[in-house]
Structures are given as structure tokens and as C-alpha cells.
N, C-alpha and C positions, 0 to 999 in steps of 0.2 A: 878687188876683194872677192867678188863672186867667183872669179876664175880660180882663185886659190882654194876655195872650198868646194869647187866642182859644181857650181850652180850656173845654169844657162839662163841668162836674162832674155825674156821675150816681151814683145809688145802685146797687150791684150787685144782681143778681136775688136776691130773698129767698123762701125756701120756707116753707110753713106750719109744718112740723115742724122745730124748730131742732136741729141737730146740732153746728154749729161755733160758736165763741165770737163770731165776727164777723157772725153772722146776726141782726142786731138788727131788731126789728119797729118801724119808724118810717117816716113819709112825708117827714120833713124831712131834706134833704141835710146841713145843718149839724149836726143832732142825731145823725145816723148816724155821721158822721166824728168827732164829739166822743166818742161812746161807743166806737167801734172803734179810734181812733188816739190822740186827744189825751189822754183820761183814762188809758189804759194806759201811755202814754209818761210822763205826769206821775207816775204811781205808781212807775214804774221809776226815774225820776230822783230822786224823794224817797227811795226805798229805797236807792239807790246812795250818795246823800249821807249818809244816816243811818249806813250801814255804814262809809263812809269816815271819818266824824268821830265814830265811836262811842267810848264810854268806854274800850273795850279798846285802840283805836288811840291814844287820847290818852295812855294809860299808856306805850305803846311809844315815842311821841315825847317823853315827859317824861324819857327817859333822857338827853336833851341837857342836862339840869341838871348832869351831871357834867363838862361842858365848862368850862374855867377862866373864860371871860368870863361865863358864866351863873352860876357859883358866886358871883361877886362881887356879884350882884344880890340875893342872899338872905341873911338871917340864919341862924345855925346851926339855930334852932328851926324856921323855915319850910322849910329845906332837909331836915331830918330828916322832917318831916311828909310831904313829897312823896316822899321816898325810901321811906318805909314803904309807900306804895301800890305802888311798883315791886317791892319785896321781897315783899309779899303775893301779887302776881300771878305773878311768876316763881319764887318759892320758892327763892331762891338763899341758901345758908347764909352767915351772917356778913355779909350785904349791908349792913345798917344800921351795924354797927360799923366796917366798912371804909370806908363812905361818909363817916362822921364824920371819920375820920383823913384820908381823901382831901380832904375839904373844907378841913381845917386845913393840909394839905400845900400846896395851891395858894394859900391865903390868905397863908401865910408867905412864899411866893415873891414876893408883892407885884408881880406883873407888870402893866404898863400894857396898855391895850386893844389897841394896835398889836402888842404882843408876843403877846398871847393869840390874835389873829386868825391869826397865822402858824402856829399849832399846829393840825393836823388831828386828827380822831378816830383815824385810823390812827397818828399820832405818839403819841397818848396811850397806846397799847398798850405802848410802850417804857418807860413810867413805872409799869407794873403788876406789876413783879417781885415785890413784897411784897403785892399786892392781887389774889389769885386771883378773888374775887367780882366786883371791878370789871372785871377782864380779861374775865370771862365775859359780863357785861352789856354791855360795850362791843363785844364781838364780835357780840352780838345786834343792836346798834344799827347797826353798819357794814354788816350784811348785809340790813338792811331795804331793799326796793326803793323808791326815791323816786318812780318813775313806773311806768307800764305799758309803757314802751318795750322792756324786755327780753323781755316776753311777746310783744308784737306783732312783735318782731324774729324770734322763734322761729317764729311763724306764717308770716311772709314767707319764711323759709328753707325751711319745710316745703313751700311751694308750688313752690319751685325744685327741691327734691330729690325729692319723691315724684311723679315723672312716671309715665306709663303703662308705661315700661320697668321702673320700680321698684315697681309696684303690689302685688307680692306680697312685698316686702321685710319681713323680720321686724323686730320692735321694736328689738332690740339693734343690729342693723346699721343701721337707719334712724337711731337716735340717734347712732351714730358718724358717719354721713354728714352729719347736721345740724351736729354739732360741728365737723367739718372745714370745712363751708361757713361757719360763723360765725367760725372762727378761721383762715381761709385764709392770712392773712399769716404767722402762726406756722408753719403747715404748710409754706408755701413756704420760709421761712427755715431749717427743719430737714428739708427734703425728703430729702436724701441719707441722713440718720440714720434717718428713718422708713421709707424704702424698704428699708434694710438690716434693720430690725427685722421688717418683713413677710416678707422672704426667710427670716430665721432662724426665724420662727414656722412658716411652711409647710415649711421644711426639717426641723423637728423632727417634724411630722406625717407 
């Protein structure tokens, strides 16, 4: 590809005494970039995939078994076996016992797939009045981040907020400014109330 765009690939200057990780002793351009870029990148990619699909993460995602449409796919024995893994990991009291009753609760409802799909995990919380362990584990599941968008959004916000004028801003105030930037629609909708709250706070001081 470099040849097509007229770029000549060269090896950076290499010193005799190695101090940096990218100072590989080789005369081959291909071998140098394989050692300095390709192999480290491949290791990082494999490590990220292993972490993403680790047994710990699989246990977290297996909480979806409590969803009605997934309950119908398992026998009671298979369901209990998988719930035991969740119970052992999160150590929630009465998890297995409540899950068994939860399983039978949705089986007895005899809902068709189209009805099950209309129920979200947040909706399931309304059915947990007598299932405190199920309520706790469902709250864990709905709080799991499905993507990295939330984190990346925070980084983008930080670039807008932490300008040179705010370079010495303390952490608490910086967090507040970032939250205001993220939720600016809610801030604008309640602007008058928030302004009055600020006046009251400074008035007390």
C-alpha cells in the first residue's frame, strides 16, 4: 500500500544500547514493524477479546435467563444449573429458591413469544415485589453497559469542558460541569429552578 501512494518505508534509527521497547535490532523493515507494531497490537486485541468474553462476563450476561422468553427454552433442571453459577458468583441470599419460583411464575402465565418480547427487563422489576433476590440481580443486569459509548461520551465531554480557562478546576466542580454538559437538555428544561437553587445556596453562605 505504501508503494501505491509513493511512500518509502524506513526503519527508525537504532542505537546499540536498547532503552526503549521499540528499539529492535533488525535490518529487515518488515521484521521491524512486525515486532514493534503488528505483534503488540495482536496481543492487545487477543487480550481485549479474552477479557470481553471471559467466564466472569459470561456469568453476568447469563442473568438474561430470567427473561420470560428465555425461561421457556429451558427445563427446570437446566435452569437451576445455570442459576447456581450466578448465585455462587454474586452471593445473593435465596437466589436459587426465588429463581425456581420465578421460573414457575412465568411458565404458569403461558405467554406467547410476541407477548414476552413486549416485556423489557425494566418492566420485570414491577413483578419482583415478592422476589427481593430477583429484584437485586435484575438491577445488576440493567446497569451493565452494553457498549463503551457511555465512557467515550464522557471523554468527549471532558475535552469540551476542561479548556485552558478551567485548567485548575477541582475534581468535584469538574464533575458537575461534565454532568451539566451531558444532560444539558434537562438543565435547560429546569433552568429557572436550578438558578434559584444556586441563589439560595450562595445566599446561605
